[in-house]
TORKOL-4160 file (C-alpha; in steps of 0.2 Angstrom, whole numbers, padded with zeros to 4 digits, m for minus):
390
<pt num="1" X="0000" Y="0000" Z="0000"/>
<pt num="2" X="0008" Y="0017" Z="m0005"/>
<pt num="3" X="m0007" Y="0028" Z="m0003"/>
<pt num="4" X="m0010" Y="0038" Z="0014"/>
<pt num="5" X="m0029" Y="0034" Z="0015"/>
<pt num="6" X="m0026" Y="0015" Z="0013"/>
<pt num="7" X="m0012" Y="0015" Z="0026"/>
<pt num="8" X="m0022" Y="0025" Z="0039"/>
<pt num="9" X="m0037" Y="0014" Z="0037"/>
<pt num="10" X="m0027" Y="m0001" Z="0040"/>
<pt num="11" X="m0016" Y="0006" Z="0054"/>
<pt num="12" X="m0023" Y="0000" Z="0071"/>
<pt num="13" X="m0018" Y="m0006" Z="0088"/>
<pt num="14" X="m0013" Y="m0025" Z="0089"/>
<pt num="15" X="m0029" Y="m0036" Z="0090"/>
<pt num="16" X="m0032" Y="m0044" Z="0107"/>
<pt num="17" X="m0035" Y="m0062" Z="0111"/>
<pt num="18" X="m0054" Y="m0059" Z="0107"/>
<pt num="19" X="m0050" Y="m0055" Z="0089"/>
<pt num="20" X="m0060" Y="m0039" Z="0088"/>
<pt num="21" X="m0063" Y="m0031" Z="0071"/>
<pt num="22" X="m0064" Y="m0013" Z="0078"/>
<pt num="23" X="m0051" Y="m0007" Z="0090"/>
<pt num="24" X="m0058" Y="m0007" Z="0107"/>
<pt num="25" X="m0057" Y="0007" Z="0120"/>
<pt num="26" X="m0042" Y="0004" Z="0132"/>
<pt num="27" X="m0050" Y="0013" Z="0147"/>
<pt num="28" X="m0037" Y="0009" Z="0160"/>
<pt num="29" X="m0025" Y="0020" Z="0169"/>
<pt num="30" X="m0011" Y="0008" Z="0170"/>
<pt num="31" X="m0004" Y="m0009" Z="0163"/>
<pt num="32" X="0002" Y="m0024" Z="0173"/>
<pt num="33" X="0019" Y="m0032" Z="0171"/>
<pt num="34" X="0022" Y="m0050" Z="0169"/>
<pt num="35" X="0036" Y="m0050" Z="0182"/>
<pt num="36" X="0046" Y="m0038" Z="0193"/>
<pt num="37" X="0060" Y="m0040" Z="0181"/>
<pt num="38" X="0049" Y="m0034" Z="0166"/>
<pt num="39" X="0043" Y="m0019" Z="0176"/>
<pt num="40" X="0061" Y="m0014" Z="0179"/>
<pt num="41" X="0066" Y="m0017" Z="0161"/>
<pt num="42" X="0052" Y="m0006" Z="0154"/>
<pt num="43" X="0056" Y="0008" Z="0166"/>
<pt num="44" X="0074" Y="0007" Z="0161"/>
<pt num="45" X="0069" Y="0008" Z="0143"/>
<pt num="46" X="0077" Y="m0009" Z="0140"/>
<pt num="47" X="0061" Y="m0016" Z="0134"/>
<pt num="48" X="0046" Y="m0008" Z="0126"/>
<pt num="49" X="0029" Y="m0008" Z="0134"/>
<pt num="50" X="0015" Y="0001" Z="0141"/>
<pt num="51" X="0017" Y="0008" Z="0159"/>
<pt num="52" X="0003" Y="0021" Z="0162"/>
<pt num="53" X="m0009" Y="0030" Z="0151"/>
<pt num="54" X="m0002" Y="0047" Z="0155"/>
<pt num="55" X="0013" Y="0041" Z="0145"/>
<pt num="56" X="0006" Y="0030" Z="0132"/>
<pt num="57" X="m0010" Y="0020" Z="0129"/>
<pt num="58" X="m0015" Y="0008" Z="0114"/>
<pt num="59" X="m0028" Y="0021" Z="0108"/>
<pt num="60" X="m0016" Y="0036" Z="0108"/>
<pt num="61" X="m0003" Y="0026" Z="0100"/>
<pt num="62" X="m0014" Y="0021" Z="0086"/>
<pt num="63" X="m0019" Y="0039" Z="0083"/>
<pt num="64" X="m0001" Y="0045" Z="0083"/>
<pt num="65" X="0004" Y="0032" Z="0071"/>
<pt num="66" X="m0009" Y="0037" Z="0059"/>
<pt num="67" X="m0004" Y="0055" Z="0059"/>
<pt num="68" X="0014" Y="0051" Z="0057"/>
<pt num="69" X="0009" Y="0041" Z="0041"/>
<pt num="70" X="0000" Y="0056" Z="0035"/>
<pt num="71" X="0013" Y="0068" Z="0039"/>
<pt num="72" X="0028" Y="0057" Z="0034"/>
<pt num="73" X="0035" Y="0060" Z="0052"/>
<pt num="74" X="0047" Y="0049" Z="0062"/>
<pt num="75" X="0037" Y="0050" Z="0079"/>
<pt num="76" X="0023" Y="0060" Z="0087"/>
<pt num="77" X="0014" Y="0064" Z="0103"/>
<pt num="78" X="m0004" Y="0067" Z="0108"/>
<pt num="79" X="m0011" Y="0080" Z="0120"/>
<pt num="80" X="m0027" Y="0084" Z="0128"/>
<pt num="81" X="m0030" Y="0099" Z="0117"/>
<pt num="82" X="m0023" Y="0109" Z="0102"/>
<pt num="83" X="m0017" Y="0122" Z="0114"/>
<pt num="84" X="m0009" Y="0110" Z="0125"/>
<pt num="85" X="0001" Y="0104" Z="0110"/>
<pt num="86" X="0006" Y="0121" Z="0105"/>
<pt num="87" X="0012" Y="0125" Z="0122"/>
<pt num="88" X="0021" Y="0110" Z="0125"/>
<pt num="89" X="0030" Y="0111" Z="0108"/>
<pt num="90" X="0038" Y="0127" Z="0115"/>
<pt num="91" X="0039" Y="0124" Z="0133"/>
<pt num="92" X="0047" Y="0108" Z="0131"/>
<pt num="93" X="0061" Y="0115" Z="0121"/>
<pt num="94" X="0065" Y="0133" Z="0125"/>
<pt num="95" X="0075" Y="0139" Z="0140"/>
<pt num="96" X="0076" Y="0156" Z="0148"/>
<pt num="97" X="0085" Y="0168" Z="0137"/>
<pt num="98" X="0079" Y="0159" Z="0121"/>
<pt num="99" X="0071" Y="0169" Z="0107"/>
<pt num="100" X="0056" Y="0164" Z="0095"/>
<pt num="101" X="0053" Y="0171" Z="0077"/>
<pt num="102" X="0035" Y="0170" Z="0073"/>
<pt num="103" X="0023" Y="0175" Z="0059"/>
<pt num="104" X="0012" Y="0189" Z="0065"/>
<pt num="105" X="m0004" Y="0180" Z="0059"/>
<pt num="106" X="m0007" Y="0167" Z="0072"/>
<pt num="107" X="m0021" Y="0161" Z="0083"/>
<pt num="108" X="m0026" Y="0172" Z="0098"/>
<pt num="109" X="m0021" Y="0160" Z="0111"/>
<pt num="110" X="m0004" Y="0157" Z="0104"/>
<pt num="111" X="m0001" Y="0176" Z="0103"/>
<pt num="112" X="m0005" Y="0176" Z="0122"/>
<pt num="113" X="0008" Y="0163" Z="0125"/>
<pt num="114" X="0021" Y="0173" Z="0116"/>
<pt num="115" X="0017" Y="0190" Z="0123"/>
<pt num="116" X="0010" Y="0186" Z="0141"/>
<pt num="117" X="0017" Y="0169" Z="0147"/>
<pt num="118" X="0034" Y="0165" Z="0140"/>
<pt num="119" X="0041" Y="0183" Z="0144"/>
<pt num="120" X="0038" Y="0178" Z="0162"/>
<pt num="121" X="0052" Y="0165" Z="0159"/>
<pt num="122" X="0064" Y="0175" Z="0149"/>
<pt num="123" X="0058" Y="0169" Z="0132"/>
<pt num="124" X="0056" Y="0183" Z="0119"/>
<pt num="125" X="0047" Y="0183" Z="0103"/>
<pt num="126" X="0049" Y="0194" Z="0087"/>
<pt num="127" X="0034" Y="0195" Z="0075"/>
<pt num="128" X="0037" Y="0196" Z="0056"/>
<pt num="129" X="0025" Y="0198" Z="0041"/>
<pt num="130" X="0022" Y="0181" Z="0034"/>
<pt num="131" X="0024" Y="0186" Z="0016"/>
<pt num="132" X="0040" Y="0196" Z="0017"/>
<pt num="133" X="0055" Y="0183" Z="0016"/>
<pt num="134" X="0067" Y="0197" Z="0021"/>
<pt num="135" X="0059" Y="0200" Z="0038"/>
<pt num="136" X="0061" Y="0182" Z="0043"/>
<pt num="137" X="0080" Y="0181" Z="0041"/>
<pt num="138" X="0083" Y="0199" Z="0048"/>
<pt num="139" X="0073" Y="0193" Z="0064"/>
<pt num="140" X="0085" Y="0179" Z="0068"/>
<pt num="141" X="0096" Y="0182" Z="0083"/>
<pt num="142" X="0110" Y="0172" Z="0090"/>
<pt num="143" X="0098" Y="0165" Z="0103"/>
<pt num="144" X="0084" Y="0161" Z="0091"/>
<pt num="145" X="0078" Y="0143" Z="0096"/>
<pt num="146" X="0062" Y="0141" Z="0085"/>
<pt num="147" X="0054" Y="0148" Z="0070"/>
<pt num="148" X="0035" Y="0146" Z="0070"/>
<pt num="149" X="0021" Y="0150" Z="0059"/>
<pt num="150" X="0003" Y="0145" Z="0054"/>
<pt num="151" X="m0001" Y="0142" Z="0035"/>
<pt num="152" X="m0014" Y="0146" Z="0031"/>
<pt num="153" X="m0016" Y="0158" Z="0045"/>
<pt num="154" X="m0031" Y="0160" Z="0057"/>
<pt num="155" X="m0042" Y="0169" Z="0051"/>
<pt num="156" X="m0034" Y="0179" Z="0037"/>
<pt num="157" X="m0029" Y="0164" Z="0027"/>
<pt num="158" X="m0011" Y="0171" Z="0024"/>
<pt num="159" X="0001" Y="0158" Z="0018"/>
<pt num="160" X="0020" Y="0157" Z="0020"/>
<pt num="161" X="0031" Y="0149" Z="0007"/>
<pt num="162" X="0036" Y="0133" Z="0015"/>
<pt num="163" X="0049" Y="0128" Z="0003"/>
<pt num="164" X="0058" Y="0145" Z="0005"/>
<pt num="165" X="0058" Y="0143" Z="0024"/>
<pt num="166" X="0065" Y="0126" Z="0023"/>
<pt num="167" X="0080" Y="0133" Z="0013"/>
<pt num="168" X="0082" Y="0146" Z="0026"/>
<pt num="169" X="0083" Y="0133" Z="0039"/>
<pt num="170" X="0098" Y="0125" Z="0030"/>
<pt num="171" X="0107" Y="0141" Z="0033"/>
<pt num="172" X="0103" Y="0140" Z="0052"/>
<pt num="173" X="0102" Y="0121" Z="0055"/>
<pt num="174" X="0101" Y="0123" Z="0074"/>
<pt num="175" X="0085" Y="0132" Z="0073"/>
<pt num="176" X="0069" Y="0122" Z="0075"/>
<pt num="177" X="0056" Y="0125" Z="0061"/>
<pt num="178" X="0038" Y="0122" Z="0068"/>
<pt num="179" X="0021" Y="0125" Z="0060"/>
<pt num="180" X="0003" Y="0124" Z="0065"/>
<pt num="181" X="m0004" Y="0114" Z="0051"/>
<pt num="182" X="m0022" Y="0113" Z="0058"/>
<pt num="183" X="m0031" Y="0123" Z="0044"/>
<pt num="184" X="m0023" Y="0113" Z="0030"/>
<pt num="185" X="m0022" Y="0096" Z="0039"/>
<pt num="186" X="m0009" Y="0084" Z="0033"/>
<pt num="187" X="m0021" Y="0078" Z="0019"/>
<pt num="188" X="m0019" Y="0095" Z="0010"/>
<pt num="189" X="m0001" Y="0100" Z="0016"/>
<pt num="190" X="0014" Y="0091" Z="0021"/>
<pt num="191" X="0027" Y="0103" Z="0029"/>
<pt num="192" X="0039" Y="0090" Z="0035"/>
<pt num="193" X="0044" Y="0087" Z="0016"/>
<pt num="194" X="0050" Y="0105" Z="0015"/>
<pt num="195" X="0062" Y="0103" Z="0030"/>
<pt num="196" X="0051" Y="0107" Z="0045"/>
<pt num="197" X="0055" Y="0099" Z="0061"/>
<pt num="198" X="0038" Y="0099" Z="0070"/>
<pt num="199" X="0020" Y="0100" Z="0063"/>
<pt num="200" X="0007" Y="0104" Z="0076"/>
<pt num="201" X="m0012" Y="0100" Z="0076"/>
<pt num="202" X="m0028" Y="0104" Z="0085"/>
<pt num="203" X="m0036" Y="0087" Z="0082"/>
<pt num="204" X="m0052" Y="0095" Z="0089"/>
<pt num="205" X="m0055" Y="0103" Z="0071"/>
<pt num="206" X="m0054" Y="0093" Z="0055"/>
<pt num="207" X="m0046" Y="0077" Z="0063"/>
<pt num="208" X="m0061" Y="0074" Z="0073"/>
<pt num="209" X="m0072" Y="0083" Z="0061"/>
<pt num="210" X="m0088" Y="0083" Z="0070"/>
<pt num="211" X="m0086" Y="0094" Z="0085"/>
<pt num="212" X="m0086" Y="0080" Z="0098"/>
<pt num="213" X="m0070" Y="0080" Z="0107"/>
<pt num="214" X="m0053" Y="0089" Z="0111"/>
<pt num="215" X="m0036" Y="0084" Z="0106"/>
<pt num="216" X="m0019" Y="0089" Z="0100"/>
<pt num="217" X="m0005" Y="0081" Z="0091"/>
<pt num="218" X="0013" Y="0085" Z="0087"/>
<pt num="219" X="0023" Y="0075" Z="0075"/>
<pt num="220" X="0041" Y="0077" Z="0068"/>
<pt num="221" X="0059" Y="0072" Z="0071"/>
<pt num="222" X="0062" Y="0058" Z="0083"/>
<pt num="223" X="0075" Y="0067" Z="0093"/>
<pt num="224" X="0063" Y="0082" Z="0096"/>
<pt num="225" X="0048" Y="0071" Z="0100"/>
<pt num="226" X="0060" Y="0062" Z="0113"/>
<pt num="227" X="0064" Y="0079" Z="0121"/>
<pt num="228" X="0045" Y="0084" Z="0121"/>
<pt num="229" X="0041" Y="0066" Z="0129"/>
<pt num="230" X="0051" Y="0071" Z="0144"/>
<pt num="231" X="0041" Y="0087" Z="0146"/>
<pt num="232" X="0024" Y="0079" Z="0145"/>
<pt num="233" X="0028" Y="0064" Z="0155"/>
<pt num="234" X="0031" Y="0075" Z="0170"/>
<pt num="235" X="0018" Y="0089" Z="0166"/>
<pt num="236" X="0003" Y="0078" Z="0161"/>
<pt num="237" X="m0006" Y="0086" Z="0146"/>
<pt num="238" X="m0012" Y="0069" Z="0141"/>
<pt num="239" X="m0025" Y="0064" Z="0128"/>
<pt num="240" X="m0039" Y="0053" Z="0135"/>
<pt num="241" X="m0040" Y="0035" Z="0127"/>
<pt num="242" X="m0058" Y="0039" Z="0123"/>
<pt num="243" X="m0054" Y="0055" Z="0113"/>
<pt num="244" X="m0040" Y="0047" Z="0105"/>
<pt num="245" X="m0052" Y="0032" Z="0100"/>
<pt num="246" X="m0064" Y="0045" Z="0093"/>
<pt num="247" X="m0051" Y="0055" Z="0083"/>
<pt num="248" X="m0042" Y="0039" Z="0076"/>
<pt num="249" X="m0059" Y="0032" Z="0069"/>
<pt num="250" X="m0062" Y="0049" Z="0062"/>
<pt num="251" X="m0046" Y="0050" Z="0052"/>
<pt num="252" X="m0052" Y="0035" Z="0042"/>
<pt num="253" X="m0063" Y="0048" Z="0033"/>
<pt num="254" X="m0052" Y="0063" Z="0033"/>
<pt num="255" X="m0048" Y="0063" Z="0015"/>
<pt num="256" X="m0067" Y="0061" Z="0010"/>
<pt num="257" X="m0072" Y="0075" Z="0021"/>
<pt num="258" X="m0058" Y="0087" Z="0016"/>
<pt num="259" X="m0062" Y="0085" Z="m0002"/>
<pt num="260" X="m0080" Y="0090" Z="0002"/>
<pt num="261" X="m0075" Y="0104" Z="0013"/>
<pt num="262" X="m0064" Y="0111" Z="0000"/>
<pt num="263" X="m0076" Y="0110" Z="m0015"/>
<pt num="264" X="m0090" Y="0118" Z="m0004"/>
<pt num="265" X="m0078" Y="0132" Z="0002"/>
<pt num="266" X="m0072" Y="0136" Z="m0016"/>
<pt num="267" X="m0090" Y="0136" Z="m0022"/>
<pt num="268" X="m0095" Y="0148" Z="m0008"/>
<pt num="269" X="m0080" Y="0160" Z="m0010"/>
<pt num="270" X="m0083" Y="0161" Z="m0029"/>
<pt num="271" X="m0101" Y="0167" Z="m0026"/>
<pt num="272" X="m0096" Y="0179" Z="m0012"/>
<pt num="273" X="m0083" Y="0187" Z="m0022"/>
<pt num="274" X="m0095" Y="0195" Z="m0034"/>
<pt num="275" X="m0109" Y="0199" Z="m0021"/>
<pt num="276" X="m0112" Y="0218" Z="m0019"/>
<pt num="277" X="m0113" Y="0217" Z="0000"/>
<pt num="278" X="m0097" Y="0208" Z="0003"/>
<pt num="279" X="m0079" Y="0214" Z="0001"/>
<pt num="280" X="m0062" Y="0207" Z="0003"/>
<pt num="281" X="m0066" Y="0188" Z="0001"/>
<pt num="282" X="m0051" Y="0177" Z="0006"/>
<pt num="283" X="m0049" Y="0159" Z="0000"/>
<pt num="284" X="m0032" Y="0152" Z="m0005"/>
<pt num="285" X="m0038" Y="0143" Z="m0021"/>
<pt num="286" X="m0047" Y="0159" Z="m0027"/>
<pt num="287" X="m0037" Y="0166" Z="m0042"/>
<pt num="288" X="m0039" Y="0183" Z="m0033"/>
<pt num="289" X="m0030" Y="0178" Z="m0018"/>
<pt num="290" X="m0013" Y="0187" Z="m0018"/>
<pt num="291" X="m0004" Y="0170" Z="m0015"/>
<pt num="292" X="m0015" Y="0159" Z="m0026"/>
<pt num="293" X="0000" Y="0152" Z="m0035"/>
<pt num="294" X="0009" Y="0148" Z="m0019"/>
<pt num="295" X="m0007" Y="0139" Z="m0012"/>
<pt num="296" X="m0008" Y="0128" Z="m0028"/>
<pt num="297" X="0011" Y="0124" Z="m0026"/>
<pt num="298" X="0010" Y="0118" Z="m0008"/>
<pt num="299" X="m0008" Y="0113" Z="m0005"/>
<pt num="300" X="m0018" Y="0100" Z="m0013"/>
<pt num="301" X="m0034" Y="0111" Z="m0011"/>
<pt num="302" X="m0039" Y="0127" Z="m0003"/>
<pt num="303" X="m0046" Y="0121" Z="0014"/>
<pt num="304" X="m0063" Y="0123" Z="0022"/>
<pt num="305" X="m0061" Y="0141" Z="0028"/>
<pt num="306" X="m0068" Y="0156" Z="0019"/>
<pt num="307" X="m0065" Y="0173" Z="0027"/>
<pt num="308" X="m0074" Y="0188" Z="0021"/>
<pt num="309" X="m0079" Y="0206" Z="0026"/>
<pt num="310" X="m0098" Y="0210" Z="0027"/>
<pt num="311" X="m0100" Y="0229" Z="0022"/>
<pt num="312" X="m0107" Y="0240" Z="0036"/>
<pt num="313" X="m0094" Y="0235" Z="0050"/>
<pt num="314" X="m0097" Y="0226" Z="0066"/>
<pt num="315" X="m0116" Y="0230" Z="0068"/>
<pt num="316" X="m0120" Y="0224" Z="0051"/>
<pt num="317" X="m0109" Y="0208" Z="0053"/>
<pt num="318" X="m0119" Y="0205" Z="0070"/>
<pt num="319" X="m0135" Y="0206" Z="0062"/>
<pt num="320" X="m0130" Y="0195" Z="0048"/>
<pt num="321" X="m0124" Y="0182" Z="0059"/>
<pt num="322" X="m0140" Y="0183" Z="0069"/>
<pt num="323" X="m0150" Y="0180" Z="0053"/>
<pt num="324" X="m0142" Y="0164" Z="0048"/>
<pt num="325" X="m0153" Y="0149" Z="0049"/>
<pt num="326" X="m0144" Y="0133" Z="0046"/>
<pt num="327" X="m0126" Y="0139" Z="0049"/>
<pt num="328" X="m0121" Y="0139" Z="0067"/>
<pt num="329" X="m0113" Y="0153" Z="0077"/>
<pt num="330" X="m0099" Y="0147" Z="0088"/>
<pt num="331" X="m0080" Y="0149" Z="0089"/>
<pt num="332" X="m0075" Y="0131" Z="0084"/>
<pt num="333" X="m0071" Y="0126" Z="0066"/>
<pt num="334" X="m0068" Y="0110" Z="0056"/>
<pt num="335" X="m0085" Y="0103" Z="0059"/>
<pt num="336" X="m0096" Y="0093" Z="0047"/>
<pt num="337" X="m0109" Y="0107" Z="0050"/>
<pt num="338" X="m0105" Y="0124" Z="0044"/>
<pt num="339" X="m0100" Y="0137" Z="0057"/>
<pt num="340" X="m0099" Y="0156" Z="0057"/>
<pt num="341" X="m0087" Y="0166" Z="0069"/>
<pt num="342" X="m0084" Y="0184" Z="0072"/>
<pt num="343" X="m0066" Y="0184" Z="0075"/>
<pt num="344" X="m0064" Y="0202" Z="0082"/>
<pt num="345" X="m0076" Y="0199" Z="0096"/>
<pt num="346" X="m0072" Y="0180" Z="0100"/>
<pt num="347" X="m0056" Y="0171" Z="0095"/>
<pt num="348" X="m0045" Y="0186" Z="0093"/>
<pt num="349" X="m0054" Y="0198" Z="0105"/>
<pt num="350" X="m0039" Y="0199" Z="0117"/>
<pt num="351" X="m0028" Y="0207" Z="0103"/>
<pt num="352" X="m0029" Y="0226" Z="0102"/>
<pt num="353" X="m0038" Y="0234" Z="0087"/>
<pt num="354" X="m0022" Y="0238" Z="0079"/>
<pt num="355" X="m0015" Y="0220" Z="0081"/>
<pt num="356" X="m0032" Y="0214" Z="0073"/>
<pt num="357" X="m0031" Y="0226" Z="0058"/>
<pt num="358" X="m0013" Y="0220" Z="0055"/>
<pt num="359" X="m0019" Y="0203" Z="0054"/>
<pt num="360" X="m0033" Y="0208" Z="0042"/>
<pt num="361" X="m0047" Y="0206" Z="0055"/>
<pt num="362" X="m0059" Y="0220" Z="0052"/>
<pt num="363" X="m0075" Y="0224" Z="0062"/>
<pt num="364" X="m0085" Y="0216" Z="0049"/>
<pt num="365" X="m0074" Y="0201" Z="0046"/>
<pt num="366" X="m0083" Y="0184" Z="0047"/>
<pt num="367" X="m0074" Y="0167" Z="0047"/>
<pt num="368" X="m0084" Y="0153" Z="0039"/>
<pt num="369" X="m0080" Y="0135" Z="0042"/>
<pt num="370" X="m0088" Y="0127" Z="0027"/>
<pt num="371" X="m0096" Y="0111" Z="0032"/>
<pt num="372" X="m0102" Y="0095" Z="0022"/>
<pt num="373" X="m0120" Y="0101" Z="0019"/>
<pt num="374" X="m0126" Y="0103" Z="0001"/>
<pt num="375" X="m0117" Y="0118" Z="m0008"/>
<pt num="376" X="m0134" Y="0126" Z="m0012"/>
<pt num="377" X="m0140" Y="0125" Z="0006"/>
<pt num="378" X="m0124" Y="0134" Z="0012"/>
<pt num="379" X="m0124" Y="0147" Z="m0001"/>
<pt num="380" X="m0143" Y="0150" Z="0001"/>
<pt num="381" X="m0142" Y="0153" Z="0020"/>
<pt num="382" X="m0128" Y="0166" Z="0017"/>
<pt num="383" X="m0137" Y="0175" Z="0003"/>
<pt num="384" X="m0154" Y="0176" Z="0013"/>
<pt num="385" X="m0145" Y="0183" Z="0029"/>
<pt num="386" X="m0136" Y="0196" Z="0018"/>
<pt num="387" X="m0153" Y="0201" Z="0010"/>
<pt num="388" X="m0162" Y="0203" Z="0026"/>
<pt num="389" X="m0148" Y="0214" Z="0033"/>
<pt num="390" X="m0147" Y="0226" Z="0019"/>
């Protein structure tokens, strides 16, 4: 088998003596040893084996293996949430006095880590414009430990040239190159092939795909995963076996779902682009997107997020959101059901107005996570809400 979808569908934990077809839930806190000597050997890393579900569990191991297959990664770790994965990817590596270079267009909670929490421990961050290659290299300092980015970004759908950043890393081999690959998923984009060291995911989003459970994953080079394993083993941001089981089963349909998300999103973006009550539509696979050629180069399709600005500012945007019938209003994304979000007042509300504007988040901006419903129903709900709020 050489296709990812075939591999992840067939990847599963070893069958037990009961010969089950579907992987069972391993709802156990710990695992027994056949002997005192085996316990000693496993704790000494002389023998492989499960110890405690805070460290590893058959359900979490199966999930990690599937994502490693999709990303082409050597190893990985699972976490209780996407932000736990983001936090651990830095906190498990940086030391006091280290420096981070990050694209300015990042998720609000990640921004809070860089500006509010990490400075307490003597870790500083320099922001750069994602689309300006010169800024990235200028921002590198002798103490730079990590270069981090989101691509596409949340919610502005700004892209970074992954191949170029991979070539930059060759000049600075000691710097760790990490990406939040949540919006694209490893089905649409594979950063590790460009030389990235770590790829981070909120599995809460498209990997689960149905708004049911929380989860996070980090995959990448074995030596870095080993370093992060020490951190999480002693801090405990573990993914529950149940959530891992749910997400692992969902990965079997990731490709099918993402194809539908992408086709629906492109159809909606195309309609919105010419609508008189809408301005500044962003979608990576729209020819009008300023990085359209780059998107086609490094992504299989444009993803399931469309961001647009409703004319009339915040007041009109709020009325538009209240008039939606089928589309849900919540702060999540990546669901089978279409979801609308007002980033300025929710996910990015802790940023200053200037910071939001620098990210392209205007008072009238709406982020739409396009679901799996029929295209016509999604488009019609948007159009009727716009008509009612003229």
